[in-house]
C-alpha positions in Angstrom: 24.0 -2.1 8.9 23.1 -3.2 5.4 25.5 -5.8 3.9 26.4 -5.4 0.2 23.8 -7.2 -1.9 26.3 -9.6 -3.5 27.5 -10.7 0.0 23.9 -11.2 1.2 23.1 -13.2 -1.9 26.2 -15.4 -1.5 25.3 -16.1 2.1 21.8 -17.0 1.1 23.1 -19.4 -1.6 25.4 -21.1 0.9 22.5 -21.5 3.3 20.3 -22.9 0.6 22.9 -25.4 -0.5 23.3 -26.6 3.1 19.6 -26.6 3.8 18.5 -28.4 0.7 21.0 -31.2 0.7 18.4 -33.4 2.1 15.0 -33.0 3.8 16.6 -34.0 7.1 19.1 -31.1 7.1 16.3 -28.5 7.1 16.0 -27.6 10.7 14.9 -24.1 11.4 16.6 -22.3 14.2 14.0 -21.7 17.0 13.1 -18.0 17.0 10.2 -16.9 19.1 9.9 -13.6 17.3 9.5 -15.1 13.8 5.7 -15.7 13.9 5.1 -12.4 15.7 5.0 -10.2 12.7 3.9 -7.2 14.8 5.7 -8.0 18.0 3.3 -7.6 20.9 0.9 -6.1 18.4 0.4 -9.5 16.8 -2.9 -11.4 16.8 -3.3 -15.2 16.1 -6.3 -14.9 13.9 -6.3 -16.5 10.4 -10.0 -15.9 9.7 -11.7 -13.4 7.5 -11.5 -10.9 10.4 -7.7 -11.2 10.6 -7.0 -7.6 9.5 -9.7 -6.0 11.8 -8.4 -6.9 15.2 -7.1 -4.5 17.8 -3.6 -4.7 19.3 -3.9 -7.1 22.3 -2.1 -4.8 24.7 -4.4 -1.8 24.4 -5.7 -0.4 27.7 -9.4 -0.3 28.4 -9.6 3.4 27.4 -7.6 2.7 24.3 -9.9 -0.1 23.3 -12.9 2.2 23.7 -11.1 4.6 21.3 -10.4 1.8 18.9 -14.1 0.8 18.8 -15.1 4.4 18.3 -12.7 4.6 15.4 -14.0 1.4 14.0 -17.4 3.1 13.8 -16.1 6.1 12.0 -14.1 3.9 9.6 -17.4 2.3 8.6 -19.4 5.5 8.6 -21.2 6.0 5.3 -21.5 9.6 4.2 -24.6 10.8 2.3 -25.6 13.8 0.3 -26.1 17.0 2.4 -28.3 18.2 3.9 -29.1 15.2 6.1 -29.5 14.6 9.8 -27.0 11.7 9.9 -23.5 11.7 8.2 -24.0 14.5 5.7 -21.0 15.6 3.7 -20.4 13.2 0.8 -19.3 14.7 -2.5 -20.3 16.6 -4.4 -17.9 14.3 -6.4 -16.2 11.3 -4.8 -14.7 7.9 -5.3 -16.5 6.2 -2.4 -18.7 7.1 0.5 -16.8 5.4 3.4 -13.3 4.2 4.4 -14.4 0.6 4.6 -16.0 0.9 1.1 -12.5 0.8 -0.4 -10.4 -0.9 2.4 -12.6 -4.0 2.7 -12.3 -5.5 6.2 -9.3 -3.2 6.6 -7.5 -5.1 3.8 -7.0 -4.8 0.1 -9.6 -3.4 -2.3 -11.4 -5.4 -4.9 -10.7 -4.7 -8.5 -13.4 -2.8 -10.3 -12.6 -4.5 -13.5 -14.8 -7.3 -14.9 -17.4 -8.3 -12.2 -18.1 -4.8 -11.0 -18.9 -1.7 -13.0 -15.8 0.3 -13.8 -14.4 2.1 -10.7 -17.5 1.6 -8.6 -15.4 -0.2 -6.0 -12.0 0.2 -4.6 -10.2 1.9 -7.4 -9.4 5.5 -7.9 -7.6 7.5 -10.6 -5.0 10.2 -9.7 -4.5 12.9 -12.3 -2.0 15.8 -12.6 -0.2 17.9 -15.2 3.6 17.8 -15.8 5.3 19.9 -13.2 4.7 20.5 -9.5 2.3 22.3 -7.1 3.3 25.1 -4.8 4.2 22.6 -2.1 6.2 20.3 -4.5 3.5 17.7 -5.0 1.7 16.8 -8.3 0.4 19.8 -10.3 -3.4 19.8 -10.2 -5.5 19.7 -13.4 -7.6 22.8 -13.7 -11.2 21.9 -13.1 -10.3 18.4 -11.9 -7.7 18.7 -9.2 -5.4 15.7 -8.5 -8.0 12.9 -8.3 -11.0 12.2 -10.5 -14.4 12.1 -8.9 -16.0 9.4 -11.0 -19.1 9.3 -8.8 -21.3 12.3 -7.7 -24.2 13.4 -5.7 -27.7 13.4 -7.3 -27.9 16.2 -9.8 -24.2 16.7 -10.0 -22.2 15.5 -13.0 -19.2 13.3 -12.2 -15.8 14.7 -13.3 -15.3 11.8 -15.7 -15.5 8.1 -15.9 -12.7 5.6 -16.4 -12.5 2.7 -18.8 -9.8 0.1 -19.1 -8.6 -2.4 -21.7 -5.8 -5.0 -21.4 -3.0 -6.4 -23.6 -1.3 -9.6 -22.6 2.4 -10.7 -22.5 3.8 -14.1 -21.7 6.7 -14.8 -19.4 8.4 -18.2 -19.8 10.0 -19.7 -16.7 13.0 -22.0 -16.6 10.9 -25.1 -16.2 8.7 -24.2 -19.2 5.7 -22.8 -17.2 4.1 -19.8 -18.9 2.9 -16.8 -16.8 0.4 -14.6 -18.6 0.5 -11.0 -17.6 -2.4 -8.6 -18.2 -1.3 -5.0 -18.7 -4.0 -2.4 -18.2 -4.5 0.7 -20.4 -6.7 3.4 -18.9 -8.9 5.8 -20.7 -10.8 8.8 -19.4 -14.2 9.1 -20.9 -17.2 11.5 -20.6 -15.3 14.3 -18.8 -17.7 17.0 -17.6 -15.5 19.5 -19.5 -12.6 18.9 -21.9 -9.4 17.7 -20.3 -6.2 19.7 -21.1 -3.5 18.0 -23.1 -0.8 16.1 -21.3 -2.8 14.9 -18.3 -0.9 12.2 -16.3 -2.9 9.2 -15.0 -2.2 6.8 -12.2 -4.8 4.2 -11.2 -4.7 3.0 -7.6 -6.3 0.1 -5.7 -6.8 0.6 -2.0 -4.0 -1.2 0.0 -4.4 -2.8 3.4 -4.4 -0.5 6.5 -3.5 -2.8 9.3 0.0 -2.5 11.0 0.4 1.1 9.9 0.9 2.4 13.4 4.0 0.2 13.7 5.3 1.5 10.4 4.8 5.1 11.8 6.8 4.1 14.8 9.9 3.1 12.9 12.6 5.8 13.4 13.5 8.0 10.5 17.1 7.1 11.0 16.5 3.4 10.6 14.6 4.1 7.3 17.3 6.4 6.0 20.0 3.9 6.9 18.6 1.6 4.1 18.7 4.3 1.5 21.3 3.9 -1.2 20.4 6.3 -4.0 23.7 5.9 -5.9 23.8 2.1 -5.4 27.1 2.3 -3.5 27.0 -1.4 -2.5 26.6 -2.5 -6.2 23.5 -4.7 -5.6 21.5 -2.9 -8.3 19.1 -1.5 -5.7 19.0 2.2 -5.0 16.1 2.9 -2.7 15.6 6.4 -1.7 13.2 8.4 0.5 10.4 10.6 -0.6 10.2 14.0 1.1 6.7 15.5 1.2 4.8 18.5 2.5 3.1 18.2 5.9 0.0 20.3 5.8 -0.2 20.6 9.6 3.3 21.6 10.3 4.1 23.4 7.0 7.4 21.5 6.9 9.0 19.1 4.4 9.1 15.6 6.1 9.9 12.0 5.3 7.0 10.3 3.4 5.9 6.9 4.7 2.3 6.3 3.6 0.6 6.1 0.2 1.7 4.0 -2.7 4.4 6.5 -3.5 5.1 7.5 0.2 3.4 10.9 -0.4 2.1 11.3 3.1 4.2 11.9 6.2 1.9 10.3 8.8 -1.4 8.5 9.3 -3.3 11.6 10.3 -2.6 13.4 7.0 -3.3 10.2 5.1 -6.7 10.0 6.8 -7.6 13.6 6.3 -6.6 13.6 2.7 -8.6 10.4 2.0 -11.7 12.0 3.5 -11.2 15.0 1.3 -10.2 13.4 -2.0 -11.8 10.0 -1.8 -15.1 11.0 -0.2 -15.4 14.7 -0.7 -15.6 15.3 3.0 -13.9 18.4 4.5 -12.1 18.6 7.8 -10.1 21.2 9.8 -7.0 20.2 7.9 -8.6 20.2 4.5 -11.5 22.7 4.9 -12.2 23.2 1.3 -14.0 20.7 -1.0 -11.8 19.0 -3.5 -13.9 20.8 -6.2 -13.5 24.2 -4.7 -13.8 26.8 -7.4 -15.1 24.3 -9.9 -18.6 24.0 -11.4 -19.5 21.0 -9.2 -19.0 22.9 -5.9 -22.2 22.6 -3.9 -22.1 26.2 -2.6 -23.0 25.1 0.9 -21.7 26.8 4.0 -21.2 23.6 6.0 -17.4 23.2 6.0 -15.6 21.6 7.7 -18.0 18.6 7.6 -16.2 16.5 10.2 -14.4 17.5 13.3 -10.9 17.1 14.5 -12.2 14.4 16.9 -13.4 12.3 14.1 -10.1 12.5 12.4 -8.3 11.6 15.6 -10.3 8.6 16.4 -10.2 7.3 12.8 -6.4 7.8 12.9 -6.1 6.0 16.2 -8.1 3.1 14.9 -5.8 2.6 11.9 -2.7 3.1 14.2 -3.9 0.3 16.5 -5.0 -2.4 14.0 -2.9 -5.5 14.9 -0.9 -7.6 12.5 -1.8 -11.3 12.0 0.8 -13.9 13.0 2.6 -16.0 10.4 1.5 -19.5 9.8 3.6 -22.6 9.1 6.7 -20.6 9.6 8.7 -23.7 10.8 7.5 -25.9 7.9 10.6 -27.2 6.0 9.2 -26.0 2.7 8.5 -22.5 4.1 12.0 -22.4 5.6 13.5 -23.2 2.3 11.4 -20.5 0.7 12.6 -18.0 3.3 16.2 -18.7 2.4 15.3 -18.3 -1.3 13.6 -15.0 -0.6 17.0 -13.7 0.7 19.2 -15.4 -2.0 17.1 -14.1 -4.9 17.5 -10.6 -3.6 13.9 -10.0 -2.7 14.9 -8.9 0.9 17.0 -6.1 -0.7 13.8 -4.0 -0.8 11.4 -6.0 1.4 13.4 -5.5 4.6 12.5 -8.2 7.1 12.9 -6.7 10.5 12.8 -3.4 12.4 12.6 -2.4 16.0 10.2 0.4 16.4 11.1 3.6 18.2 9.0 5.6 20.6 5.4 6.4 19.8 2.7 8.2 21.8 0.8 5.0 21.8 2.8 2.7 24.2 1.8 -0.5 22.5 3.6 0.6 19.3 7.0 1.4 21.0 10.0 -0.9 21.1 8.5 -3.7 19.1 10.5 -6.2 17.0 8.5 -6.4 13.8 8.7 -8.2 10.5 6.9 -6.0 7.9 9.0 -6.8 4.8 9.3 -3.2 3.6 11.9 -0.5 3.7 9.4 2.3 3.1 11.6 3.6 0.4 11.0 4.4 -3.3 12.4 2.1 -6.0 12.4 2.2 -9.8 10.1 -0.8 -10.7 10.6 -0.7 -14.4 8.6 0.4 -17.4 5.8 -2.3 -17.1 4.7 -0.8 -13.7 5.5 2.9 -14.5 2.7 5.4 -14.3 4.9 8.2 -15.5 3.4 10.5 -12.9 5.8 12.2 -10.4 4.7 12.6 -6.8 6.9 14.9 -4.8 10.4 13.3 -5.1 9.0 10.1 -6.5 9.4 9.7 -10.3 6.9 8.1 -12.7 8.8 4.8 -12.4 9.1 4.7 -8.7 6.9 3.1 -6.1 7.2 2.6 -2.3 8.0 -1.0 -1.2 4.7 -2.4 0.1 4.7 -4.3 3.4 4.2 -8.0 2.9 2.9 -9.0 6.3 -0.5 -10.6 6.1 0.0 -11.3 2.4 -1.0 -15.0 2.7 -4.3 -14.1 4.2 -5.3 -11.7 1.4 -7.6 -14.1 -0.3 -9.2 -15.3 3.0 -10.0 -11.7 4.0 -10.7 -10.0 0.6 -11.7 -12.8 -1.7 -10.5 -14.1 -5.0 -8.8 -13.0 -7.2 -6.8 -10.9 -4.6 -5.5 -8.2 -7.0 -1.9 -7.5 -6.2 0.4 -4.5 -7.1 -0.6 -0.9 -7.1 -3.6 -1.3 -9.4 -4.6 -4.9 -8.7 -3.5 -6.1 -12.1 -1.8 -9.3 -10.8 -4.2 -12.2 -9.9 -1.4 -14.3 -8.3 1.8 -13.8 -6.4 3.8 -15.2 -9.3 2.3 -12.7 -11.7 3.1 -9.9 -9.3 6.8 -11.1 -9.2 7.1 -11.4 -13.0 5.8 -7.8 -13.4 8.8 -6.5 -11.4 11.5 -4.7 -13.3 14.0 -1.9 -12.9 15.8 -2.4 -9.6 13.9 -5.7 -9.1 14.9 -7.1 -12.5 17.7 -9.2 -11.0 15.4 -10.7 -8.4 12.7 -11.4 -11.1 15.3 -13.2 -13.2 16.5 -15.2 -10.2 13.0 -16.4 -9.6 12.5 -17.2 -13.3 15.5 -19.6 -13.1 14.3 -21.4 -10.0 13.3 -25.1 -10.3 9.6 -25.9 -9.9 10.3 -27.2 -6.4 12.2 -24.1 -5.3 9.7 -21.7 -6.8 6.8 -23.4 -4.9 8.9 -23.1 -1.8 9.3 -19.4 -2.3 5.6 -19.0 -2.9 4.9 -21.1 0.2 7.0 -18.7 2.3 5.1 -15.7 0.9 1.8 -17.4 1.7 3.1 -17.9 5.3 3.4 -14.2 5.9 
């Protein structure tokens, strides 16, 4: 049961006062589940491979499937015809899963050091309105995602350029936080774009732990929904309902930055199709079907159901790294502040997973720090592009587990938020608006010591 936000904040403040009276009074309650972010699906690895590890409780046969899926995740597709891995394109964003999800973690920004969008970024496009299934309305001649790269002899759909403007956020202790706001431009389209095209830049998010999120019961997710803000905490998370292309039904969305996919299999199949231009039994047509770039080859589908299944299994069974320093007094203080500032109102700490066809995912006490719901994040983060029930100001709460290992696994700067615009955790917090405005302002008012404690807690995840 979700307590009203004002009650949760009051409890957090009381705990903080009692905990921060002196260093000696900070004595964390022993809790054997706290470092086990993924329950039995947790691994104690804080190296650069921390996001790539299998769940420790997999059977021998399941581990073989995991290793096979690891190979397909790293499989690089090439221009057809070819003897090995044909199928890329004719237009695409990347040629492999791991090309965007580096070491199964966050993508690297294509801004600055790398050529624009030759990396882990992609650009979603659509027109105002909705498709036949209630999703984004495709742009004639471009679809719903720009292919900014292409096979030899094929013209990319367009290229993307970005510029930035900067704003400054002043904190209560006088520290200044400089925020870089990206502005995206579509250049060199292969044919003129119609007026009114909606753009949404995306950076590849981490993929570990997704099987556990898939195993959370729908009822537990919906119990956190509060679309009319009945509890008065300023937070009105709501579910996204999306089209399942396999079942033909409208189902709860869980995956994707706007929760626009119902399960991991559909997420994988759509990524093969839109990101790599690879067809499958679920998406048997090229993303450029009926467009001038279509290759005219009679080779679809280009991957089998087996490839989809083992890639999906691999993602489902990626383990979650354990927390570090969770009993450090400063981290404990930060955990209390995380609650008292209202951050946990969206980043829900704990679930118990329901049943799943993979036994290792069932009945686990997990700490993902997400509610899998949509929230209005304010104008600064708005893309103004609807996606099924998600509005142009709404994003799904991202899971925070593994957050503190992002730089270790994926390098610096990490690139937080949906398009990697924030170079630090503090920048990411100060970009929050909308339903998160109260929490942002509470963080702004923190003392230097308490703000560092909050950041230490986030780095412990």
